[in-house]
C-alpha positions, -999 to 999 in steps of 0.1 A, spaced: 585 797 790 617 781 803 601 774 837 569 761 821 589 737 799 609 723 828 583 722 855 550 716 837 561 697 806 592 679 821 615 686 792 651 676 796 667 699 770 657 733 756 672 749 725 672 785 713 687 802 682 698 838 678 722 858 656 757 857 669 760 895 667 729 901 687 746 905 721 714 914 739 698 881 728 729 862 737 730 878 772 693 869 778 699 833 769 730 830 791 712 847 819 685 819 816 711 792 819 716 784 782 751 777 769 765 779 734 764 745 717 796 736 698 791 729 661 802 693 664 775 684 689 745 689 666 736 676 631 712 704 625 736 732 635 722 766 625 732 784 593 762 808 593 757 838 614 734 821 639 743 806 672 726 776 689 722 777 726 709 748 747 700 742 783 700 707 798 679 701 829 697 680 855 
């Protein structure tokens, strides 16, 4: 999905949410190049307990 979004759709930024305590999901997102988004960077920051990860295509 990540490759399709970048290569076929030409998206510049991808976002994903997961529960902060779900270490396996966090690991997968980090392995795919996503980074934790600080709360101050997004108006729609996820509810408590969730983490927002983004990947920006350069």
